[in-house]
VEXPA-219253 format. One line per 3 residues: their letters; for each residue x, y, z of C-alpha. Coordinates in steps of 0.05 Angstrom, whole numbers, plus 5000, padded with zeros to 4 digits. Last residue first. Example, Ala and Ser with C-alpha at 12.3 -4.5 7.8 and 13.67 -1.06 7.14 Angstrom:
// VEXPA-219253
sa	5273,4979,5143; 5246,4910,5156;
This chain:
// VEXPA-219253
rap	5141,6731,5748; 5120,6688,5798; 5099,6698,5868;
ril	5147,6696,5925; 5144,6644,5973; 5183,6675,6038;
ayq	5217,6622,6075; 5212,6619,6162; 5249,6567,6209;
awd	5245,6522,6260; 5301,6463,6289; 5293,6398,6318;
grr	5294,6355,6247; 5259,6419,6200; 5207,6459,6221;
flv	5167,6495,6174; 5134,6578,6187; 5116,6599,6117;
sla	5111,6682,6102; 5076,6695,6042; 5113,6742,5982;
ksk	5054,6787,5954; 5007,6780,5889; 4976,6714,5911;
dak	4944,6753,5968; 4927,6692,6018; 4851,6665,6014;
gvv	4872,6609,5987; 4935,6597,6022; 4892,6601,6093;
aef	4842,6557,6069; 4886,6509,6030; 4932,6494,6105;
ers	4865,6498,6150; 4849,6439,6099; 4922,6414,6097;
nav	4919,6409,6177; 4937,6444,6242; 4951,6515,6203;
ean	4974,6570,6240; 4961,6635,6208; 5016,6687,6211;
gva	5018,6686,6141; 5031,6603,6136; 5045,6567,6194;
lii	5076,6494,6226; 5098,6469,6164; 5139,6407,6168;
dge	5197,6395,6117; 5199,6327,6100; 5204,6343,6016;
rlg	5235,6402,6011; 5231,6485,6025; 5286,6527,6007;
ara	5254,6582,5981; 5264,6571,5912; 5231,6493,5924;
age	5169,6538,5951; 5170,6581,5888; 5188,6522,5836;
saa	5173,6452,5873; 5163,6433,5937; 5136,6348,5948;
dvk	5115,6318,6005; 5112,6370,6062; 5078,6352,6124;
vgg	5024,6397,6150; 5022,6435,6220; 4985,6403,6287;
kvk	4999,6396,6356; 5067,6389,6359; 5123,6364,6403;
lek	5154,6329,6341; 5153,6249,6362; 5071,6264,6391;
kqa	5057,6302,6326; 5094,6247,6278; 5059,6185,6319;
dtl	4992,6227,6307; 5003,6222,6227; 5014,6290,6198;
dsv	4974,6315,6140; 4990,6319,6075; 5032,6368,6031;
alg	5045,6384,5963; 5080,6449,5947; 5092,6494,5887;
lsk	5059,6557,5917; 4996,6556,5859; 5000,6478,5871;
aaa	4971,6495,5950; 4918,6531,5925; 4906,6498,5870;
svp	4891,6427,5914; 4940,6368,5908; 4901,6305,5923;
pkp	4895,6282,5992; 4956,6242,6013; 4939,6177,6064;
ape	4975,6192,6117; 5051,6157,6123; 5071,6100,6173;
drd	5132,6135,6212; 5192,6116,6197; 5209,6187,6194;
sar	5236,6195,6256; 5251,6271,6281; 5330,6278,6299;
kap	5356,6295,6357; 5398,6352,6373; 5466,6337,6408;
kdp	5470,6362,6477; 5507,6425,6488; 5549,6430,6546;
eie	5516,6455,6604; 5496,6539,6618; 5454,6549,6691;
ait	5383,6555,6690; 5343,6618,6679; 5271,6621,6701;
vsl	5225,6633,6649; 5170,6688,6648; 5145,6703,6586;
drs	5119,6773,6555; 5074,6780,6484; 5081,6804,6421;
agr	5028,6809,6369; 5029,6787,6295; 5039,6706,6294;
rfv	5085,6712,6357; 5133,6757,6372; 5175,6744,6441;
tlt	5188,6788,6507; 5225,6742,6559; 5215,6763,6628;
skt	5260,6736,6682; 5267,6690,6747; 5337,6686,6768;
gpk	5350,6620,6777; 5417,6615,6744; 5446,6688,6755;
tng	5447,6733,6690; 5506,6745,6653; 5498,6688,6604;
vlr	5428,6715,6589; 5442,6780,6568; 5504,6755,6527;
pld	5465,6700,6491; 5415,6755,6472; 5446,6807,6447;
spk	5487,6752,6389; 5411,6755,6358; 5414,6827,6331;
eia	5374,6879,6369; 5346,6847,6430; 5311,6913,6473;
kgd	5327,6908,6551; 5258,6901,6592; 5285,6833,6618;
fkt	5290,6806,6559; 5273,6831,6488; 5250,6821,6423;
ivd	5250,6738,6422; 5234,6724,6354; 5177,6653,6355;
gpe	5183,6608,6309; 5204,6548,6350; 5156,6556,6412;
vga	5180,6596,6488; 5125,6564,6526; 5154,6584,6595;
keg	5174,6513,6600; 5208,6500,6534; 5255,6559,6541;
psg	5269,6536,6617; 5285,6469,6577; 5254,6409,6590;
aev	5263,6390,6509; 5309,6439,6472; 5272,6498,6439;
grv	5291,6503,6364; 5290,6562,6313; 5270,6613,6348;
lag	5287,6680,6316; 5324,6729,6354; 5307,6807,6347;
qak	5312,6865,6294; 5292,6869,6219; 5246,6918,6236;
glg	5171,6926,6218; 5156,6858,6250; 5090,6844,6208;
iae	5105,6776,6188; 5136,6791,6123; 5170,6852,6141;
avd	5213,6818,6190; 5219,6763,6147; 5240,6801,6090;
ktv	5285,6855,6138; 5322,6785,6161; 5312,6757,6226;
qdi	5377,6725,6242; 5385,6656,6289; 5359,6627,6357;
qvg	5363,6560,6392; 5338,6561,6460; 5358,6538,6516;
irg	5342,6585,6565; 5415,6594,6596; 5444,6626,6649;
rsv	5522,6631,6667; 5565,6601,6718; 5647,6623,6713;
rgt	5702,6581,6752; 5746,6587,6804; 5695,6607,6859;
trl	5705,6667,6887; 5759,6693,6846; 5732,6657,6786;
qds	5671,6696,6791; 5701,6772,6808; 5754,6752,6754;
vri	5685,6745,6707; 5646,6797,6725; 5720,6849,6720;
aed	5731,6824,6649; 5657,6839,6626; 5669,6912,6652;
ipi	5741,6915,6634; 5717,6909,6555; 5756,6860,6520;
sfs	5809,6892,6469; 5808,6875,6402; 5869,6900,6347;
igm	5857,6916,6273; 5919,6962,6243; 5956,6901,6207;
fgg	5998,6872,6268; 6030,6805,6255; 6008,6737,6248;
srs	6010,6744,6157; 5932,6753,6140; 5922,6793,6213;
yiq	5860,6817,6250; 5879,6821,6326; 5864,6799,6388;
sni	5858,6794,6463; 5878,6863,6496; 5846,6868,6563;
gvv	5802,6942,6565; 5788,7006,6596; 5851,7008,6642;
egr	5848,7083,6667; 5899,7129,6656; 5866,7189,6645;
mni	5880,7185,6572; 5844,7111,6573; 5893,7042,6583;
lpg	5890,6983,6538; 5917,6937,6590; 5960,6875,6573;
gsn	5933,6802,6564; 5956,6794,6500; 6018,6833,6481;
gpn	6059,6766,6475; 6048,6761,6400; 6034,6851,6371;
iav	5983,6894,6384; 5992,6956,6343; 5928,7004,6372;
dtq	5888,7017,6317; 5835,6993,6360; 5770,6952,6369;
ifp	5734,6940,6427; 5696,6872,6433; 5630,6856,6451;
lye	5627,6792,6482; 5602,6739,6497; 5596,6694,6431;
gtd	5653,6733,6401; 5673,6775,6338; 5620,6827,6337;
rqk	5642,6896,6352; 5605,6938,6409; 5648,6996,6403;
asv	5696,7018,6335; 5761,7042,6326; 5787,7070,6386;
iga	5846,7111,6378; 5925,7103,6377; 5986,7074,6423;
tvt	6039,7030,6434; 6094,7014,6495; 6138,6966,6502;
nel	6141,6947,6570; 6183,6879,6560; 6195,6853,6485;
gfp	6181,6783,6482; 6155,6792,6423; 6111,6845,6456;
sgi	6104,6848,6520; 6060,6896,6545; 6026,6967,6558;
amv	5969,6996,6507; 5955,7065,6503; 5872,7099,6482;
weg	5863,7160,6444; 5794,7168,6437; 5757,7164,6366;
vrl	5705,7127,6385; 5681,7143,6466; 5694,7104,6530;
rsi	5650,7129,6580; 5619,7070,6583; 5677,7034,6596;
dgv	5686,7066,6662; 5757,7051,6680; 5791,7011,6740;
kva	5847,7048,6759; 5912,6992,6766; 5942,6957,6824;
plg	6008,6985,6845; 6034,6911,6896; 6036,6933,6976;
tae	6032,6852,6977; 6066,6793,6954; 6045,6719,6938;
ikv	6036,6714,6870; 5957,6683,6850; 5940,6685,6775;
vav	5861,6708,6744; 5847,6692,6667; 5790,6720,6616;
dtr	5785,6692,6548; 5712,6703,6553; 5696,6629,6532;
kda	5756,6604,6545; 5745,6624,6626; 5804,6611,6667;
gvi	5817,6609,6741; 5865,6622,6798; 5929,6595,6767;
kak	5989,6596,6812; 6032,6648,6805; 6118,6640,6816;
fer	6144,6703,6827; 6197,6750,6796; 6222,6809,6818;
kdp	6250,6855,6756; 6219,6922,6777; 6176,6912,6726;
ltv	6155,6848,6752; 6155,6779,6727; 6097,6732,6736;
mve	6121,6660,6723; 6071,6600,6706; 6081,6535,6713;
sad	6039,6474,6686; 6013,6514,6626; 5959,6482,6585;
evv	5921,6553,6580; 5962,6604,6612; 5961,6659,6558;
han	5889,6632,6520; 5862,6647,6579; 5883,6726,6580;
tmv	5911,6770,6636; 5887,6790,6702; 5939,6792,6762;
ygd	5917,6784,6838; 5973,6804,6889; 5953,6835,6952;
atl	5952,6898,6921; 5902,6882,6867; 5882,6878,6802;
ifg	5958,6876,6771; 5963,6875,6696; 5975,6825,6643;
sgv	6018,6798,6588; 6045,6746,6551; 6103,6698,6533;
grp	6103,6621,6506; 6103,6555,6521; 6176,6548,6557;
ree	6187,6473,6548; 6195,6427,6612; 6213,6356,6591;
eqp	6167,6291,6633; 6192,6225,6631; 6161,6156,6634;
qqp	6193,6100,6671; 6180,6037,6629; 6155,5981,6669;
rkp	6213,5923,6657; 6201,5868,6611; 6258,5814,6622;
tpg	6288,5797,6563; 6282,5717,6537; 6344,5676,6548;
qrp	6411,5703,6553; 6424,5779,6550; 6476,5805,6511;
tqg	6510,5866,6536; 6494,5933,6501; 6548,5986,6475;
pap	6509,5981,6408; 6443,5952,6404; 6445,5872,6410;
qgf	6456,5834,6364; 6410,5790,6306; 6403,5856,6253;
frr	6340,5862,6245; 6303,5826,6300; 6348,5849,6364;
ffe	6369,5915,6344; 6292,5936,6344; 6278,5898,6405;
qme	6343,5948,6434; 6299,5996,6415; 6228,5970,6433;
edm	6266,5965,6508; 6291,6030,6524; 6361,6032,6500;
egn	6412,6039,6567; 6459,6095,6594; 6422,6099,6658;
gng	6372,6158,6636; 6322,6110,6605; 6349,6113,6538;
agr	6325,6129,6456; 6275,6184,6493; 6201,6180,6503;
qav	6185,6246,6518; 6133,6274,6555; 6115,6345,6546;
kev	6112,6394,6618; 6077,6461,6595; 6114,6523,6621;
tri	6099,6598,6620; 6126,6666,6621; 6079,6718,6647;
nvv	6101,6797,6638; 6074,6850,6679; 6035,6919,6684;
spg	6027,6956,6752; 6094,6991,6745; 6077,7022,6670;
vqd	6001,7042,6693; 6031,7124,6727; 6095,7135,6686;
vld	6073,7113,6629; 6004,7154,6633; 6052,7209,6651;
tfd	6093,7193,6590; 6029,7195,6543; 6032,7261,6524;
plt	5970,7274,6469; 5978,7324,6406; 5929,7382,6431;
rtq	5992,7416,6448; 6024,7423,6377; 5952,7449,6352;
ahv	5961,7512,6392; 6039,7522,6373; 6020,7523,6307;
sev	5963,7567,6321; 5994,7616,6350; 6046,7612,6304;
plf	5992,7641,6256; 5969,7594,6201; 5917,7632,6150;
sas	5957,7696,6140; 6030,7672,6145; 6018,7605,6102;
atl	5981,7655,6047; 6033,7696,6049; 6093,7639,6036;
ala	6052,7606,5977; 6038,7671,5941; 6126,7683,5949;
fal	6128,7608,5924; 6077,7615,5873; 6113,7687,5842;
lgs	6186,7670,5846; 6180,7627,5773; 6150,7683,5740;
rlt	6203,7733,5763; 6189,7778,5827; 6190,7851,5833;
hge	6178,7877,5906; 6134,7925,5924; 6085,7883,5956;
vkf	6093,7838,5905; 6106,7852,5825; 6105,7810,5768;
im	6154,7796,5709; 6132,7761,5658;
């Protein structure tokens, strides 16, 4: 078959190629191709600008050695004793001794071993360098090499494991410090660049885009997720935007092989600067605490207690004598705001409280039994976690009343708490679960749990419990706030189908 295109005669085999050329010429003019080329990022100026501020960090650790010799060509006492006992003769090369072997104190020997290689960047012109805490952890010596090949022995100013931020100091002046960016201006999809020493290869540049912000992978930090290639040795290096500003510290990767797989995480620079300021001032980081154990608020629980939206932090337990207890926070409360800032998810609360200076008076907004209220709390300084105390079950149980029809419909048998149990649990009332089956068992309740509230109504004893359950709509799920040991949580008992 023969076709004619613009006065030319073509065979059918060439038709598709001719049409493709025509379409290409009409839809992609030369000017647009050049325009697209011009919009692709060029990192050369950024490398020239920021590269001199990125350093290589090598660390050394001292390892105790128990060698076969004592440094003078003699075997240590344990090895000599081995030869005497099992071979009946001195060790090779050793002179036989007459009489008991005198005890000599062994001199511990230490050997310096390379521990690892990482990256960092110059924070100030007078020699403060920022890196990751895990880069300098357990290091007996830290060496910083500048891009101009000058090498300095660095002093560790401070390191914070919770945020993985560390600051070291070298004795130098007039250094090229980085520019710190505004993290609030960073957008998903924006081009970013990393400079570091992956696998010890110094001054390596990689680039990509911001994949996500506020990524939850840690207790105190919302990470920046990128697809910038980060590998071992990149840790501590800067993440740089197209304005030549540092917006993060490269810290972690997601990997199943140990190498880069397209997902890397960086510490937001505003969080890192906040930590570094404290490390430079005091050598440590002071964080706030209120002494509560928190958990997630599920959609079902939010709807059942009248919260509506699944947000906030559910208080499972309150530490005795803590700021939270003094402020009136109770197990079962849902903390929805801290100093007016919304708590969307549980991890928001420790970040906000942790960044608050101890001694500060703050306001907690809690949702309790259908209504919100504000509580004033004085922030304390964080301390190591204490093991949770368990409630004693050795009290003599109160006489168990017969199981009512209302309680039985939920699959529960309950009894009143003794005065001793109330005192130990630090509760005003409630009922103890003597047996749980059917709906209650499916909801997770079990013998020994203490029910504090049913359907947003507090229950002081079994009589009140029966009254509330008796009035509840049997066709709807019923929310139950209960204690197990020191911790409180919600359960939804659903009607039988």
